[in-house]
N, C-alpha and C positions, 0 to 999 in steps of 0.2 A: 386778151383783148383781140378783137377781130381785125386789128390793124397789124402792120408789119413794120419793123425797123427799116428806115431808108438806106442804111449802110449796106453796101454790096449790090444794090439793085442795078447800078450802072454797069457793073461787071456782068451781071446776069443778062442784061440787055445785049451786051457785046457778044456773048456766047450764043444767045438766042438768034441774033442776026447772022452769025457765022454758020449756024446749022439750019435755020429756017424750018422748024418742025411743022409738019402738016397736021399731026394729031397730038393733042396735049391733054393730059389729065392733071388737074390741080387739086391736090388733097388739102382739105381744110382751108378753102379760099377766104374764109372770113368775109370781108367786104369786097373781095375781088382784086386785091392789090396787084397780083401778077397779070391777070387778064387786062387790067387797066394800063399797066406799063408795057406789056409785050405784044398783046394782040393787035393793036393798031399798026404795028410794023410788019406783021405777017399773020393774017387772021387764022387760017386753018380751021380745024374742027376742035373745039374746046369742050371738055367735060369737067364738071366739078363734083367732088365728093365732099359733102358737108354733113357733119354729125349733128349739128345743132339746128333743128328745123327753123326756129325763129329767124336765123340769119338769112335763110333763103329768101324770104319775103322782105325783111327789113333792109337788106342791102341789094335787092334787085338782082339776085344771082341768075334768075331765069332770063334776064335781059342781057347779061354779060357772057353767058355760056350757052352752047348749043344743047347740052344735056346737063341736068343737075340731078344728082342722086343723093337722097337723104339716107345716109348710112355711115357706119363706122368703117374707116379705110381698112382696118384690120380684118373686116368681114367682107370686103368688096370682092366681087368675082374677078378672077385673073384677067379676063378680057379687057377690063378697064385699065390694066397696066401694060397691055401690049400696044404701046404707043411710041411715037417718035420721041416724046418728052413726057416725063412724069415729074411734077413739081411737089416737093415736100417742103413748103416754105413756112417756117415758124410753126411746125406741127409736131415734130418728133419729141420735143421737150415736154409735150403734154401726155406722154405715155411712159410707162416703165421702160428702161433701156433695153431689156431683153425683148420686149414687144416691138419697140422701134426697130431694132436690128432685124428681127424676124420679118417685119414689114418690108424693109429695104431688100432683103433676100427675095421675098415673094415678088416684089416689083421687078427686079432684074431677071428672075427666073421666068416670069410671065412674058418677057420679051421687050421690056423698055429699052430703047436704044440710047437714050440720054436720061439722066436723073439729076435734077437740080435740088440740092438740099441747102437750106438756110436755117440757122438757129442761133440762139445766144450761146456764146462760148465763155461767158462769165456768169457767176451766180446771179440769177434773175428770179428771185422768189415771186410767186404769184399764186393766188388762190382763185376760187370761183369768181367770175366776173359777170355782172348783170344777169344772174340766174343761170349761167352756163357752167355746170360743174366740170366740163371738159377743158375749160380755160386754165385750170390749175396746172402748174409746172410740176412734173414728177421726177425730173432728173436735171442736174446741171452738167451739161456736156462740156468737154474741153476740145480744143482743136486736135490734140493728139488722139483722143477717143475717136473722133469722126474720121480723121485721116486713116487710122488703122482699120476701122469698119469698112470704109469705102474701098480701100486698097484690097481687102480680102474678097471683094466682089469680083475682082478680076478684070476690070476695065481700066481705062486711063482716067486718072483723077487730076483735075485742075483745081487746086485748092487756093482759097484766098481767106486770110484771117484778118479781121479788123479788130478794133478794140472791144466791140460789143457783139459782133455777129460773125459767124463763119459762113462762107458760101462755098459749095463744092459742086462741080459739074463732072459727073461720071459719064463716060461714054464707052460703048462696046467697040 
């Protein structure tokens, strides 16, 4: 679904306000949940990477972001990840775990100073939604899985685990 679970978003806002990033890349923004929540508090320059072209027009992403790129985040050029903040909000569960982990490594190696990851940490089966094959969930993450992956990236990890969603803020 192009929406995002509300759990953990208040915590994300607290960290966003503490760091006030000037450049943000939002991977798989769907309807723009993070831009709607965070951008009014500190606008900066926001870039979206959206794989499903219909979402760009349907959800008015060009009105919410300074730049919108229609491409797969796994194929995005590294300069899109050399940002103050990269958001992977409810997107990693939509790819095989080895590809999600490789993407996180690319993001940090490309220069991201902060990384916000949010995903379900309970089984949340989902198939194609509204003609979008990329909405299918490919992996059920656990909090331990993500704690381990982000700790290996070498930054400081602030983790929060809810009942249905995990949020992590990694910083260099």
